Structure formats: C-alpha cells, structure tokens
C-alpha positions as CSV (number, residue, x, y, z in Angstrom):
1,M,-20.7,90.7,25.4
2,K,-23.3,88.5,23.6
3,G,-21.0,85.5,23.1
4,N,-17.8,84.1,21.7
5,I,-17.7,83.1,18.0
6,I,-14.9,81.5,15.9
7,V,-15.1,82.3,12.2
8,V,-13.0,80.1,9.9
9,D,-12.6,81.2,6.2
10,D,-9.5,81.2,4.0
11,V,-10.7,84.4,2.3
12,V,-9.5,87.4,4.2
13,A,-12.2,89.7,2.8
14,N,-14.9,87.3,4.2
15,L,-13.2,87.2,7.6
16,K,-13.2,91.0,7.7
17,I,-16.9,91.4,6.7
18,L,-18.0,88.8,9.3
19,F,-15.6,90.1,12.0
20,A,-16.9,93.7,11.6
21,A,-20.6,92.8,11.5
22,L,-20.4,90.4,14.5
23,K,-18.2,92.7,16.6
24,Q,-20.6,95.6,16.0
25,E,-23.4,93.4,17.4
26,G,-21.4,92.8,20.6
27,Y,-19.9,89.4,19.9
28,K,-16.3,88.5,20.7
29,V,-15.0,87.2,17.3
30,R,-11.9,85.1,16.7
31,P,-11.2,85.0,12.9
32,L,-9.1,82.1,11.6
33,G,-7.7,81.8,8.1
34,N,-6.4,78.2,8.6
35,P,-8.9,75.4,9.4
36,L,-6.2,73.4,11.3
37,Q,-6.1,76.1,14.0
38,I,-9.7,75.6,15.0
39,F,-9.1,72.6,17.3
40,D,-6.7,74.3,19.7
41,V,-8.6,77.6,19.6
42,A,-11.9,76.0,20.3
43,R,-10.5,74.1,23.3
44,S,-8.9,77.2,24.7
45,T,-11.9,79.6,24.1
46,N,-15.0,77.5,24.5
47,P,-17.0,79.3,21.8
48,G,-20.7,79.5,21.7
49,L,-20.7,79.1,17.9
50,I,-18.4,78.4,15.0
51,L,-19.0,79.8,11.5
52,L,-17.1,77.4,9.2
53,D,-16.4,77.8,5.5
54,V,-17.0,74.7,3.4
55,R,-14.3,75.1,0.8
56,M,-10.8,75.6,2.2
57,P,-7.4,74.2,1.2
58,G,-5.9,71.5,3.3
59,M,-9.0,70.4,5.1
60,D,-12.5,71.3,4.0
61,G,-15.3,72.4,6.3
62,F,-17.1,69.0,6.1
63,E,-14.0,67.2,7.4
64,V,-13.4,69.9,10.1
65,C,-17.0,69.7,11.3
66,S,-16.8,65.9,11.4
67,K,-13.7,66.0,13.5
68,L,-15.1,68.6,15.9
69,K,-18.3,66.6,16.4
70,A,-16.2,63.5,17.1
71,D,-14.3,65.2,19.9
72,P,-16.2,64.9,23.2
73,E,-14.7,68.3,24.4
74,L,-15.9,70.2,21.2
75,A,-19.0,68.2,20.0
76,H,-21.5,70.5,21.8
77,I,-20.5,73.6,19.9
78,P,-23.0,74.6,17.2
79,I,-21.5,75.0,13.7
80,I,-23.0,77.0,10.9
81,F,-21.5,76.3,7.5
82,I,-20.6,79.1,5.1
83,S,-21.0,78.2,1.5
84,A,-21.3,79.6,-2.0
85,Q,-23.3,76.5,-3.0
86,S,-27.0,77.1,-3.6
87,A,-29.7,75.8,-1.2
88,G,-30.8,73.4,-4.0
89,D,-27.4,71.8,-4.2
90,E,-27.2,68.2,-3.0
91,K,-24.5,69.0,-0.4
92,S,-26.5,71.9,1.0
93,R,-29.3,69.5,1.9
94,R,-26.7,67.2,3.6
95,Y,-25.2,69.8,6.0
96,A,-27.0,68.4,9.0
97,E,-25.5,65.0,8.3
98,Y,-22.1,66.4,9.2
99,G,-23.4,67.9,12.4
100,A,-24.0,71.5,11.4
101,V,-27.1,73.3,12.7
102,D,-27.5,75.6,9.6
103,Y,-25.7,77.2,6.7
104,I,-25.1,80.7,5.3
105,R,-24.9,81.4,1.6
106,K,-22.2,83.6,0.0
107,P,-22.4,86.4,-0.8
108,F,-23.4,87.3,2.7
109,V,-26.7,89.1,3.6
110,I,-25.6,90.5,7.0
111,E,-29.1,90.5,8.4
112,D,-29.4,86.8,7.7
113,V,-26.0,86.1,9.2
114,L,-26.9,88.0,12.4
115,A,-30.3,86.3,12.6
116,K,-28.8,82.8,12.3
117,V,-26.0,83.6,14.7
118,S,-28.5,84.9,17.3
119,H,-30.7,81.9,16.9
120,H,-28.0,79.2,17.2
121,I,-25.3,80.6,19.6
122,L,-25.2,78.8,22.9
123,P,-26.7,80.8,25.8
124,G,-24.6,81.7,28.8
125,P,-21.0,83.0,29.2
126,Q,-18.2,81.6,27.2
127,N,-14.5,82.4,27.9
128,P,-13.6,85.9,26.8
C-alpha cells in the first residue's frame, strides 16, 4: 500500500471518481461526504494526506483546514484543496494561507490528481 488518504467531498460522484483512481494506484482511501467527520477519522487513521473540497454545506473546506492545522495532533497532515474555482481566482492564490500544500481543480484530470498526491503524501507507513 502506498499510503492512507482521506477524501472529503459532499458530491458522491466526485468521491467515487477519486476513490477508484486512488485505490487503483495502491492507496488506502477513506471517502467522507460530511466534513464534520474528518476530525475523528483523521485522529483514528493518521492519514498521509487529505483531499478536501472547498465548497461544502455546514463547514467549508477553508474552515475545516484551519481547524485541522490548529490541532497539534493533526497539523502535520498535508491537505490538498479540491475546487472548481480557477487558478486565477483570488481565493485560489490564498490556499496556502489556510495551510494547504496545493489544490486540484474540478473537473478532475486524474493524471494531475495522481501526480499531486504522489508529490505531497507523507512518506512512511500510516495506519491501515
């Protein structure tokens, strides 16, 4: 197994696409449709990476990322935002301010997703 990844997106189709592509590459993937679940799941699974949608109901990705980075147990986990916003958008340029290491644009180009995941995932074993 290449590593442990949490994918958070409220759109089931996006979760299915990312789950299938990452699993095929040998990653253990935990899809979550509710951003509020991420805190408990991240503590119990110690992921090497989190893919986090920006626009979700209840708590958006920026707020989730800020809370993860403020938690000493979870702050080390790299986060890649998933967004339909263009690279020229003001918020896109500010992703790093929230603690994210990168972002992926929707619609997904799977080759780009895999390259960014491979580049940013923490080395070493994470809990299965």
